N, C-alpha and C positions, 0 to 999 in steps of 0.2 A: 110519507107519501106513498103512497102504494101506486106510485106512475113509475117509469120504466123510461128513460127517453139519454140517446145513445148519442153525448154530447161533449162528452169530456177524452174518447176519440186514445188512442197508444198509452199510455202511462209510462211515463219515466222514473227507475228506479230512485226511492226518498234516499234510500241510506245512501246510496252513491250520491246522487246530487246534493246533499247535508254533509256529505265527507263523514259519514258514521257507520262503515256497513263494520259487520262482523268479515277476517277474513273469508269464511267459508262463503258468505253472499257475497263479500266479492268475487269473490270465482267460479262463481253459478252466474251470476249475472254477467262477466267475463268472455264465458263458456257460452251463454246463449249467446249475447252482441257479436260474438268471431265465428260462430260455427258454420264449418266450408258445407259447401256445394248448397246451401240455398239464399235466395235474395237476401237483398236489408231491410226491406218491408216484412220480409214472413218473420226473420230473425226479430226484427225490431213487438211483429206481436206477436209473438215467442216469448219475450221479456214482458211482454206488457201484462201476458196471461200471467205468470209466474211473481208479477208482482201483484194482480186482482186476488190472488191465494191469499195474499196478508189480509190481515184486517187491519184496519184504521185504528191510530195512526203511523202504524208502521208503514203503511204504503200511501200515496199521496188517493184523496178521494176518485173514486170513479161514479162510470153509471151507474150503479144501481145505491147507492148512496151519498148521493148528491145531487143539487140544485143550481143547476149551467142558468147563468145571465146574462142575455145577448144585449149588448150594446150597440147601435147598429155605425158602423164611422167609414172613411175612407183608409185605404192601405196609403201611405207616403212611401213606394219602392228606396228614394231618394234620398230617404231617412229612416228606413227599416222601423217606423211609427207608423201609427195609424192617426189620423186628424184630430185635434182636442174636441174632448166631446162639448159639446150644448148645455149651457146651464141648465133648464131646461131636464136635460138627460142624466146629469149629474144629480139635480133635486130626483130625480123620479128614484136614481140607482140607489142614491144614501137611506130614501124612505122605505126603499124595497128591500134591502136588508137590514136591515133596524129591525124592522118587520118579521123576515126571516129568523133571526139572531135570536130574536127575542121567542118567537113560538116556539124554534127548535132547540134555545138553552147552549149557541155557539157563542162561542169569542171571538170578532171580527178578526182579528190581532192571529190566533195560531186555528181557525178553521175557515177565512175565506183565503181564496188564491186567486193569483191570477192565474187565467187560462194556460198562456203561454211556459209558464211556471213549474207544469205538472207534466203534460202531456206534449206528445212533439204538434206543434201548431209552430206558427208566429213566435218567437221568444219574449216579443216585443206585447203578444197578444195581454189585452186587459190589465197590461201593467202600468196605465197612468193612472187607470177607474180606482185599480190598488192602493195606487199611491192614493190618491183623492181621501176613500177612507178612513187610510190610515190617518192622513194628515187636515184634511179639509182646501187641500189646496192643491190646484192642477197645473203642471211646469209644462 
């Protein structure tokens, strides 16, 4: 695709999340996120910039090399989750992801991510949708 949409936000450090950083990288991540004299938001953005200098799949997909799919649903604060998607939303999501996976030669199990898993968003964002794509069942 030749367009960029700023949909991902601030990237999380993949090697830290997946617990496979080398010691030097872990030290760099620690230094960036604990840098003195600047606010947390700026430290998180600095770490995200550091991540975007890596190539995929060493980092999570970013705004410049990913496609974001928005599925609208109400966030339920008491459950820290989103309402269940409708059957039509699930059907449409499955259809769209299958087309994109075929067009861009993507593996749904390794190249499709829940938003909350890769960026500083609500951790549950996209999780139940991804679970549905993997299993065909929504809980």
